[in-house]
N, C-alpha and C positions, 0 to 999 in steps of 0.2 A: 534228408536233404531233398527238396523237390527237384525233379528232373525235367528237362525239356521233353516234350511228347514225341520229338523226332529223333530217330536213330539211323545211322548209316553204317553199313558193314565195312566200308573202306572209303578212301579219299575220292576215288572215281565216282562213286555213287553220290557223294557230297557235291561234286562239281556238276554232275548231271542235274541235281536239284537246284544248284545255283543258276545253271543255264535256263532252266524252266522258270525260276523266279525272275530272272532278268527279263525274259521275254514276256511274261504275263503280268508282272507287278512293277517293273521299272518302265521299259519302253521309252523311246525317244520323246513321244508326246508328253508323258508324265514328267520326264527329266527336264524338258524345255519349260513346262509349266512351273516347276519348282524354281527354275532360274528366273523366268520372266516375272513371276508373281512374288518373288523373294520369300519363298517358303522353305522351311526345314521339314522334310517329309517324315514326321514323327510316326504316322500310321504305318508307312512302309518300313521304317526301322524296327518298329515293334513286330511287324509281320515277319521280317527277316530273323529276328530273335526267336520267334516261334518256330522257325525252321531249323533252329540250332546254330545259327551262324555266329552268335556271340559266345559260343562255348567250344570252339574248335580245339583250343589248347588247354581247356579245363579238364581235369581228370574225371573219369567216369564216376568215381566215388563221390564227387561233388556235383554231379548232374550234368557234366559236360560230355563232349564227344571224344576227347583225347586222341585226336588224329594228327597232331603235330604241326610244326611250323610250315612245312611245305604245303599242307592242305590249306592253311590260312592264306599263304601267298597265292596259290592257284585260285582260291575263292575271290580275292580282291581283284586279281587279273581278269577273271571272268566278268565280274560285275562292272568293272571299269570300261568294258567294251561299250556299255551304254552310258554309265554315269560314274566317273571317277569320284566326284564330290560325295555321292551317296556311299560308295565303297569306303572312302576315307573316314567318313563319319561313323560308319558301322564298325570298322576295325578299331576305332578308338574306344568304343564301348567294350568290344571284345578284349582289348588289351588291359583295361581296368579289371575286368572279370578275371583274366588269367593271372594278373599280378596278385590279386587278393587270394585266388585259389591256391597259388603256389607259395606265397610268402606271408599271407595273412594268418592271424591267430584263428583258433576254432571259433571264437566269438565273432570275429570279423567275417569269416566265411559264412556262418549261419545268419548273420544280420544283413549282409549286403549282397551276397552272391545270387541267391534265388531271383531277386528282382532284376539283376543285370542280365541273367540268362533268359528271362522271360520278356525283357524289354520294358518292364514297368519303370525301370530307371535307365537313363542315358548317362554314360560315363565320359569323363574327360581327364586328360593328364595335363597339369598346369606347370610348365617349366618357364616358358618365355615371359619376359617382362618388357615394359616399354623401352628400357635402356640397356637390355642385355643381348637380345637377339640370339645368335649362336653361341655366345660366351656364357655357357650355363653356370660356370663357376662364379660368375658375378651376380648371382641372384641376391636381391636386396630385400625381398619379403622376409619379415622377421618372425621368429617364433620365440616368445619369452616364457620362461618357466614360471608357472604359478601353481598353487595348491591343486593337486589331482589333475594337472593338465598343462595346457599351453595357451597363450594368447597370440593369435596371428594377426599381423598388420602388413599391408602392402598391396601392390597392384600387379595383376597379370594381364598380358596382351597376346593377341594372335593365337588364341586357344581354340582348337577345333571342338565343336559341340558346346562351346561356352554359352550360346544363346538359349540352349534347352537342357543342358546337363544338370542333373540334380545330385550327382555323386562325382566328386572330383578328387584326384590325387594331386595334392598341392605340395610343391617343394619349397621349403623355406629355410632360412639361415638361423641356426640356433646359437652359433658362436662366430661372429664376424672375423675374429682374429685367426680362426682356423681355416678360413677360405672354404674350399670344396669339402674338406673333412667335417665342416660344421653344418652341412646341409642335411636336413631330415625330410621325410615325406609323410604327410598326414592325410587321412581320409576326411574330406570336408563335405558336409551336407548343405547344398545350396538353399535349402528351405529354412535354415535356421538364421537367427538374428546375427548380424554382423557381416552378412554376405550381400554385396551390392553388385548386381549384374549390369554390365554396360549394354548399350544397344548393339544390334548386329552390325558387323562391318558389311558395307556394300562391295562384295568381292566379285569381280567380273568372272563369270563362268563357274564359280564355286560356291554359290549361296547355300546349296544343300549341305555344305560342311558345317554350317552354323558357327562360323568364326566370329569371335568377339573377345571381350576381356571382362574382368571383374575386379572389384576392390574388397579387401578384407579389412574390417575395422573392429579391433578387439574381439575377433571371432574366437570363441573358446573351443578347444579341442580336448576331449578327455584323453587320458593316457591310453585308454583302450583303443583309440583311433590313430595311434602312431603305427604306420605300416613299416617304414624303414627308418631306423634311428640314424643319428649323425654318425658318419664313418662308413656307412654302407649305402646310403641313399644315392649319392652321386655316382658311385661305382655301378649301382644297379641301372641308373639312367643311361650311362655310357654303354653298358652291356646290351641294352635293348635297342640302342639307336642303330646298330649295324643291321639288325633285322628289319627295322623300319625303313632304312635306306634301300634295302634290297626289295622289299615289297612295293615301295614307291616305283622302283625301276620296273617291276612286273606290271604295275598299273599302267605305266607308259606304254609297255608292250601291248597290253590289252587295247588301249585306245588306238595305237598305230595299226593293229591288225584290222580293226573296224574301218579305219581310213583306207587301207589297201583293199579290203573287201568291197567297199562302196565304190571306190574309183574303178576297180575292175568291172564291177557290175554296170556302172554307168557307161564305160567304154564299150561294153558288149551290146549296148542298146542305142547309143547316140550315133546318129549319122551326120557327117559333114561333107559337103561337096560329093555326095553320092557314095561315100564309103563309111563303114563303121570306124569309130575312133580306135577300136582295138586292133585294127589292121595297120595302124600307123606306127612306124618304127620309133618316132620321137616319144610318143606316149609310152610304148612298151619299155623302152630303155629307161625312161624316168621311173616307172613303177618297178622295174628290175632293181634299180638303185635303192628304192624304198624297201624292197624285199630283202636285199642284202643287209642293209642297216638294221632291219627288224630282226633278222637271224643273228646278227652280231650282238644286239642288245639282249636277246634271249640267252645267248651263250654266256655272256658276262653275268647275267642274273642267275643262271644255273650254277655257275662257278661259285658265286657268293652263297647261294642256297646250300650247296654241298658242304661248304665250310661251316656254316651256321648249324646245320643239322649234326655235323660231327663234333661240335663244340670247339672248333679250332678258331684261331685268330682270323676274324673276317673283316678287319678294319679296311685293309687295302682293297680286297675284293669287292666289298660293299661300296666303297668310294668310286671305284672304276665303274661298277654297274650303274649306280645312280647318276654319275656325271654323264656317262655316254647315253643312257636311255632317255634322260630328260632332254639332253641336247638334240638327239636325233628325232625325238617325238615332236619337238617344235618345228624343226626344219622339214621333216618328212610329212607331217600332217599338213603343213602349208603346201607341199608338193601334191598331196592327194586332193586338196581343195583346188589347186591349179588345174589338175587333170579333169576336174568336173566343171571348170569354168565358173561362172557366177552362180550356178546351181549349188556349188559346194558351200556357199555362204547362206543358203536358205535356212530358216529357223527349224524346219522339219527335218533337216539333216544335222546329225550331232557333231559334225567336224569343227564348227566354230567353237562350241563348248569344249570339245576335246583340246583344241589348240590353246584356249585360255587355261584349261586345267594342266596342260603340259607345262605351261609357263609357271603356274602355281607350284608344280612339282620341283622346280628349280630352287625353291625357298624352304619347303617343309623338310624337317629333320636334317637340317644343315644345308647351307647354300652351296651352289656349285663352287664358289671360292673356297669354302671349307673342305670340300672333296679334293680340290687341288692342293690344299695345305697337307692333307693326309697323304696324298700320292707323292708330293714333292719331298716330304720328310722321309719317305722310304726309298727314294730313287737310288741312292748310293749302295744301300744294302741289298736292294732287289736286283739291280742291273749291274752287277759286278763284272769286271773283265773275265772272260772265259779262258 
């Protein structure tokens, strides 16, 4: 099995490498260019893969880093300080690689994993459809059994990396009468006949995510490309979503840290009426509130991370973390912009993009309303009379 040329002795060294990568290969100027010119940064994604960033949860025996979930979360938090859209695109390829590494057959691992780890292939996971949104059990894309395989028909929407991905994990319904139990997951090669890619969505602040959709028309999948059979695919998708919600919360923390950092730096240099802004109580109290909410979001994210690492039920913890972190990222990034005045809106300052991406974070991996549904369902069991 070909391996990444990069190795790290521990997660801290990985994050040091991610910080250097962010400073030298992302940078606000590049991130702004990707957004303004409507580019998906394929070259940077491939370079990140070369640093091992698509193999964090992939076992060493398969050419990965085997550093675990927390390392992945810390990586996307660090990269999101400059560009959440890039981090979200990257982690989607990583997740495809990790699923194939842990759940794929030896044939699938040998056939697909090396190119995901080296960035020669960009990965995507295709659950959402035009009419389903967060209701994953309502998937209508069909998989009909034929000799030696399946024929897939249907349309997917709002798929990260869909504009550039050439290897996708597509969830489709094999038995409509079975509902969620009839859903299976197939490995789909976008370069083959029957795959029709839609144009990129013009997504404010997040074009680097490569969000789009596609249609499958009598796309033939061999039996050897079935990753999760019906009965296990839907459960697998639900199990992974708590991890996704938690690292989205971490991404919001990364963006907010940058906002606080920039607002403090600006206040220490900008003078008004003969005084530094940093000497004014109003500004300091505003940024103190930003700092408190940042610490609270980090604490909720850490709580969910501990549960995920321990293999415990993380539904409620992940819902709290994502709901709070996305909400305060929007309000507190706006406060950081306010602290910088009109300068906070300049294109060479990342806070406008961060604010847009913080709003995007409200919708990915389950909307804020879905998080409220999860929390509300547990209210009576969680907050019983003492």
